[in-house]
C-alpha positions, -999 to 999 in steps of 0.1 A, spaced: -367 434 -92 -368 468 -69 -332 471 -76 -336 471 -116 -366 492 -113 -349 518 -90 -319 520 -115 -343 525 -143 -360 553 -127 -327 566 -116 -317 569 -155 -351 584 -162 -345 610 -137 -313 619 -154 -332 617 -188 -356 643 -175 -329 668 -162 -328 678 -200 -365 689 -197 -357 717 -169 -377 745 -188 -407 722 -191 -407 712 -155 -400 749 -145 -430 760 -166 -453 733 -147 -442 750 -115 -446 784 -128 -482 776 -142 -492 749 -121 -509 721 -140 -509 683 -136 -497 671 -167 -495 630 -164 -502 625 -200 -467 644 -209 -451 627 -182 -463 592 -199 -452 605 -230 -417 612 -217 -416 577 -202 -427 562 -233 -400 578 -254 -374 568 -227 -387 531 -223 -383 529 -262 -346 539 -259 -341 515 -227 -356 487 -249 -335 495 -283 -304 494 -260 -313 461 -244 -313 475 -207 -353 468 -210 -367 433 -223 -401 450 -232 -428 474 -217 -464 480 -226 -483 511 -220 -520 509 -209 -516 474 -203 -547 451 -200 -548 427 -172 -573 400 -167 -581 392 -133 -593 357 -120 -628 361 -136 -616 362 -175 -642 386 -182 -630 413 -156 -600 432 -163 -583 466 -153 -559 488 -170 -524 494 -156 -504 522 -169 -472 503 -177 -461 468 -175 -424 464 -175 -406 431 -183 -366 431 -173 -348 399 -186 -361 364 -171 -382 382 -144 -421 382 -138 -437 414 -153 -436 448 -130 -467 469 -129 -466 506 -126 -492 532 -120 -482 568 -126 -491 602 -111 -483 640 -116 -484 659 -84 -480 697 -82 -468 718 -49 -492 744 -54 -524 753 -72 -546 784 -72 -523 801 -44 -530 769 -23 -501 748 -12 -501 710 -14 -480 690 9 -474 652 -2 -495 638 27 -526 658 12 -520 636 -20 -514 603 0 -545 610 23 -575 628 3 -599 600 -16 -599 616 -51 -582 609 -87 -552 626 -75 -548 604 -44 -533 566 -50 -550 546 -27 -574 533 -55 -544 527 -77 -527 509 -47 -558 487 -42 -558 481 -82 -523 471 -82 -529 446 -56 -557 430 -72 -532 419 -103 -530 380 -95 -493 377 -111 -464 374 -91 -446 406 -103 -436 434 -83 -462 465 -82 -450 504 -81 -462 539 -79 -443 565 -99 -450 597 -90 -437 629 -108 -436 658 -83 -432 691 -94 -416 709 -75 -393 687 -54 -414 683 -22 -382 678 1 -375 647 21 -395 651 55 -426 661 38 -425 629 12 -416 606 42 -447 622 63 -470 615 36 -460 577 33 -462 572 70 -495 586 69 -510 566 43 -493 535 58 -510 542 93 -543 551 78 -548 527 50 -533 497 67 -529 468 55 -520 487 23 -483 497 25 -458 518 5 -421 520 8 -401 547 -10 -373 534 -31 -362 571 -41 -353 600 -21 -361 636 -27 -324 648 -20 -312 628 -50 -331 655 -74 -331 689 -83 -354 717 -68 -375 717 -99 -386 679 -97 -389 646 -81 -397 610 -90 -410 591 -62 -410 553 -69 -429 536 -44 -432 498 -39 -467 489 -31 -475 456 -10 -502 447 14 -488 437 51 -496 402 61 -513 397 96 -481 387 110 -461 420 96 -490 442 111 -486 428 147 
């Protein structure tokens, strides 16, 4: 399913290129606009479903854990044809705010609402066999090395949690990047 998800995100990137003015505005007036991002994604997914490239999707999907009384909300559930559901959490990260620069590693490492550690842990509690992803809109594009450094630091600091980037900042314009991360937990054998 990673290939289908990567293809979907690539098409979404092309869709967002028509929003250059908005994305540049988010850079000029630094704001985290995760709800705008979700709204754009909602419209895009609806189009994908109507054209038959996506079987189904659900926003803010309720997932019941092993205990039927305990549930979590996941930003997006995607169903590709004849595949288990894929689960996606969304983030919007900005490169600067109040005259302070923010590198990707800061978002990967800081434990607050902007960080992804709690979202990764939440995704890994889902009992289904479907793939789990983080989709991060980053404005402006953070460039390859800082992005890779952030992932490396996350994986080292929070093992056995593991992130693998399926997209590359070099494939996006300077004003935005869609970081697609596959979420997993390393087994004991993989950690050795």
